C-alpha positions, 0 to 999 in steps of 0.5 A: 500500500502506498500514498493515495496521492498520484502526484506523490508517485511521480505522475507528471500530469496536472489539471486538466489532464490528470485522470487518476484521483488516488492510488490504492496499491502499488508493488515493487513488481510493477503493478498499480491499482488506481481510482478515478471518478469523473464528476460530469462537469468535465468539458468533454461531456458537453459533446460526448454525448449530449443527454447521454454522457459517456467517458470517451475511450481515449480518456479511459486509455489515458487513465490506464496509461497514467496508472501504468506510469505510476507502476513504472515510476515506482521502479525507479525514482526520478525516471520519466515515462511517455506513452509509446503505444496502445495495443489491443485496447477493447472498450466493453462497457460504457462508463458514465459520470459518477462511476468509480473506475478502478484502473489496474496496470501490471508490468508484463515485459521490459525491453531496453527503455520500453515497458509493457503493461496489461491494463484493465478498467473496471466499474462495479467489478465489470471490465469496461476496458482492457488492453496493453500499454507500452511506455518509453523511458525518456 
């Protein structure tokens, strides 16, 4: 278990582009569990979709990439990572404002400066999105 503040884990993002509210768990093996709840007041909901707001898939993918970054950052203090690839991402369930999204990232491979993570977002235990994120150490 670790500090709940995502910024305490080296996440370089800031408002309005931070999509992790808190860190529930982080392990030395390169795993992290984070949480995000969108209020519904975020600007993107005005157009996605009026009267039927959904969290955009690209925002879910970014939240998962930020979770992977937190997991990667745990390995080496002071290291910085950037999103290099999103692979095999599937969106299986609509995510709406007010849903608590549990974001999971687990390191599955490392080659040179590249780290690969299996990622999953769940709402009430149901998988909403899953795929593979590749980060590059810069």
